[in-house]
C-alpha positions in Angstrom: 87.9 -27.4 -60.6 86.1 -25.4 -63.2 82.3 -25.1 -63.4 82.1 -27.3 -66.5 83.2 -30.4 -64.5 80.5 -32.5 -62.9 80.7 -34.2 -59.6 81.0 -37.9 -60.3 79.4 -40.4 -57.9 78.6 -44.0 -58.0 75.2 -44.9 -59.4 72.3 -44.8 -57.0 72.3 -47.8 -54.7 76.0 -48.7 -55.2 77.9 -46.2 -53.1 79.5 -46.9 -49.8 77.0 -44.7 -48.0 74.0 -46.6 -49.4 75.3 -49.8 -47.9 75.2 -48.2 -44.4 72.1 -47.5 -42.3 72.7 -43.7 -42.8 71.7 -43.3 -46.4 72.2 -40.0 -48.2 70.2 -39.0 -51.2 72.1 -38.9 -54.6 72.1 -35.1 -54.4 73.5 -35.2 -50.9 76.2 -37.5 -52.1 77.1 -35.0 -54.9 77.2 -32.2 -52.3 79.4 -34.4 -50.0 81.9 -35.0 -52.8 82.0 -31.4 -53.9 82.6 -30.1 -50.3 85.2 -32.9 -49.8 87.0 -31.7 -52.9 87.3 -28.3 -51.3 84.6 -26.3 -53.1 82.8 -23.7 -51.1 79.0 -24.0 -50.6 78.6 -21.2 -53.1 80.8 -23.0 -55.7 78.9 -26.2 -55.0 75.6 -24.5 -55.6 76.8 -23.1 -58.9 78.3 -26.4 -60.0 75.2 -28.4 -59.2 72.7 -25.8 -60.3 71.2 -25.4 -56.8 70.6 -22.4 -54.6 73.0 -21.8 -51.7 70.1 -22.3 -49.4 69.5 -25.8 -50.8 73.2 -26.7 -50.5 73.2 -25.5 -46.9 70.2 -27.7 -46.2 72.0 -30.7 -47.8 75.1 -30.0 -45.8 73.1 -29.9 -42.5 71.5 -33.2 -43.4 74.9 -34.7 -44.2 76.3 -33.5 -40.9 73.3 -34.9 -39.0 73.0 -38.3 -40.8 76.7 -39.0 -40.6 77.3 -37.4 -37.2 79.9 -35.0 -38.6 80.6 -31.5 -37.4 82.6 -29.6 -40.1 83.8 -29.7 -43.7 87.1 -31.4 -42.8 85.0 -34.2 -41.4 83.2 -34.5 -44.7 86.5 -34.7 -46.6 87.9 -37.4 -44.2 84.6 -39.4 -44.5 84.7 -39.1 -48.3 88.2 -40.5 -48.5 87.6 -43.3 -46.0 84.5 -44.4 -47.8 85.8 -44.3 -51.4 84.3 -41.1 -52.6 87.7 -39.6 -53.2 91.0 -41.2 -54.2 
């Protein structure tokens, strides 16, 4: 993925995550999709115009809210919940 591409997610309030009790913010959903697609945290930060520290914080929130432990869990979750095809 080049840095001109943008992470596409469903409009706010329509994603699979927002229908669950463990809601992620729209930015957390973008980070989730980026990480699930295999981008590093550094690449995700550059793509989304965030600092690495902010991406790290979003990742920790994702892990906590979704009870996940590692990036491969994020990828599996993203596929199972319709974020990736």
